[in-house]
C-alpha positions as semicolon CSV with decimal commas, in nm:
position;residue;x (nm);y (nm);z (nm)
1;M;-0,007;-1,218;1,700
2;R;0,384;-1,194;1,542
3;R;0,564;-1,518;1,507
4;P;0,911;-1,521;1,545
5;S;1,172;-1,644;1,309
6;R;1,348;-1,964;1,222
7;V;1,640;-1,708;1,337
8;A;1,562;-1,608;1,642
9;L;1,442;-1,916;1,742
10;A;1,759;-2,105;1,624
11;L;1,887;-1,842;1,885
12;L;1,728;-1,934;2,162
13;A;1,754;-2,346;2,058
14;G;2,132;-2,298;2,068
15;M;2,138;-2,072;2,341
16;A;1,952;-2,278;2,547
17;L;2,192;-2,628;2,441
18;G;2,508;-2,388;2,516
19;A;2,351;-2,324;2,892
20;S;2,237;-2,730;2,959
21;G;2,616;-2,851;2,868
22;I;2,419;-3,101;2,569
23;G;2,623;-2,878;2,371
24;G;2,910;-3,151;2,356
25;C;3,198;-3,139;2,426
26;G;3,508;-2,989;2,222
27;G;3,459;-2,872;1,873
28;D;3,059;-2,869;1,903
29;D;3,149;-2,598;2,129
30;E;3,309;-2,358;1,825
31;K;2,987;-2,491;1,629
32;V;2,739;-2,386;1,953
33;R;2,912;-2,037;1,901
34;Q;2,926;-1,986;1,552
35;A;2,511;-2,035;1,510
36;R;2,508;-1,795;1,762
37;K;2,745;-1,519;1,676
38;E;2,559;-1,581;1,324
39;G;2,202;-1,580;1,491
40;A;2,283;-1,257;1,638
41;E;2,388;-1,080;1,366
42;Q;2,060;-1,211;1,120
43;A;1,857;-1,089;1,408
44;R;2,096;-0,773;1,347
45;K;2,016;-0,782;1,022
46;E;1,619;-0,836;1,081
47;E;1,603;-0,530;1,283
48;R;1,786;-0,206;1,101
49;L;1,575;-0,351;0,811
50;R;1,243;-0,343;0,986
51;Q;1,368;0,010;1,145
52;E;1,488;0,067;0,682
53;Q;1,050;0,011;0,671
54;R;0,951;0,205;0,901
55;D;1,184;0,533;0,820
56;L;1,111;0,519;0,458
57;K;0,736;0,472;0,568
58;R;0,725;0,812;0,814
59;R;0,858;0,962;0,504
60;L;0,549;0,954;0,246
61;R;0,326;0,984;0,490
62;D;0,557;1,332;0,507
63;I;0,568;1,351;0,234
64;E;0,141;1,248;0,109
65;R;0,057;1,576;0,380
66;R;0,303;1,845;0,160
67;E;0,193;1,713;-0,124
68;R;-0,194;1,740;-0,042
69;G;-0,197;2,066;0,157
70;A;0,067;2,246;-0,165
71;G;-0,300;2,434;-0,258
72;P;-0,625;2,424;-0,240
73;S;-0,811;2,258;-0,496
74;G;-1,016;2,342;-0,769
75;S;-1,263;2,206;-1,014
76;G;-1,042;1,955;-1,225
77;G;-1,018;2,122;-1,455
78;T;-1,426;2,343;-1,543
79;G;-1,586;2,640;-1,476
80;G;-1,361;2,900;-1,253
81;S;-1,183;3,250;-1,358
82;G;-1,033;3,100;-1,718
83;G;-0,652;3,175;-1,820
84;G;-0,381;3,166;-1,571
85;S;-0,059;2,994;-1,703
86;G;0,289;3,008;-1,506
87;P;0,348;3,123;-1,137
88;S;0,010;3,372;-1,105
89;G;-0,195;3,035;-1,027
90;Q;-0,182;2,760;-0,769
91;G;0,104;2,570;-0,676
92;C;0,073;2,164;-0,681
93;G;0,408;2,075;-0,607
94;R;0,671;1,978;-0,804
95;G;0,686;2,301;-0,980
96;I;0,329;2,194;-1,087
97;T;0,098;2,496;-1,074
98;A;-0,270;2,569;-1,163
99;N;-0,543;2,837;-1,272
100;T;-0,664;2,914;-0,928
101;G;-1,030;2,876;-0,935
102;A;-1,035;2,582;-1,233
103;T;-0,797;2,372;-1,174
104;S;-0,746;2,131;-0,906
105;C;-0,471;2,043;-0,866
106;A;-0,474;1,614;-0,908
107;F;-0,567;1,744;-1,276
108;A;-0,216;1,922;-1,291
109;H;-0,061;1,659;-1,141
110;N;-0,206;1,437;-1,446
111;V;-0,182;1,633;-1,696
112;R;0,204;1,679;-1,620
113;T;0,172;1,304;-1,575
114;A;0,017;1,241;-1,951
115;Y;0,232;1,468;-2,104
116;Y;0,537;1,304;-2,000
117;D;0,334;0,975;-2,132
118;S;0,312;1,151;-2,531
119;P;0,635;1,240;-2,756
120;G;0,680;1,492;-2,561
121;G;0,717;1,837;-2,712
122;N;0,427;2,080;-2,803
123;V;0,108;1,810;-2,862
124;S;-0,291;1,747;-2,795
125;I;-0,341;1,519;-2,471
126;R;-0,657;1,351;-2,300
127;V;-0,665;1,404;-1,961
128;F;-0,889;1,280;-1,681
129;S;-1,025;1,527;-1,392
130;P;-1,075;1,290;-1,034
131;A;-1,323;1,613;-0,961
132;T;-1,566;1,593;-1,202
133;G;-1,491;1,252;-1,381
134;R;-1,486;1,385;-1,736
135;T;-1,164;1,371;-2,001
136;Y;-1,073;1,694;-2,111
137;T;-0,828;1,789;-2,415
138;M;-0,547;1,939;-2,374
139;S;-0,324;2,161;-2,576
140;C;0,057;2,153;-2,438
141;T;0,335;2,421;-2,608
142;K;0,671;2,374;-2,450
143;T;0,841;2,711;-2,331
144;A;1,127;2,866;-2,215
145;S;1,043;2,776;-1,819
146;G;0,938;2,505;-1,885
147;K;0,580;2,329;-2,010
148;T;0,216;2,538;-2,020
149;C;-0,062;2,301;-2,081
150;T;-0,411;2,481;-2,141
151;G;-0,763;2,345;-2,306
152;G;-1,057;2,195;-2,068
153;N;-1,307;2,484;-1,972
154;N;-1,016;2,744;-1,882
155;A;-0,836;2,538;-1,718
156;S;-0,389;2,628;-1,747
157;V;-0,141;2,393;-1,602
158;S;0,238;2,485;-1,651
159;F;0,518;2,229;-1,484
160;P;0,952;2,201;-1,512
């Protein structure tokens, strides 16, 4: 159950006072008008914020749907076909490519995050696979087209 805001209650009280004639006379009428005006403006601001929240939630859901549908999930760095770095694999969103069948998109996203959390350049990183529940070592190198990390059990991930 929604609780009315204080501003809405103040606006309603001000309107009731004005309608009943209790608002006083002279300068008090101006105060009542000013309170109504401020209350109405505050109510408009609150409604704009609620609409903005709804829009942001809708946009977030759309982004999550696109990322989930970006590519099939593999096994998170185990088994599979091996090799395959670069554009020959599955697209995982955000420019990330993982070799099809050997690497899940969730693992590929974790590789990218771990790489950017490290000092960068040519590095060795430890990355958790949500698909297997295990942590794998990946060796990453900078290439002309971005970064490529290989390791685990035939996993390969490329990203900008």
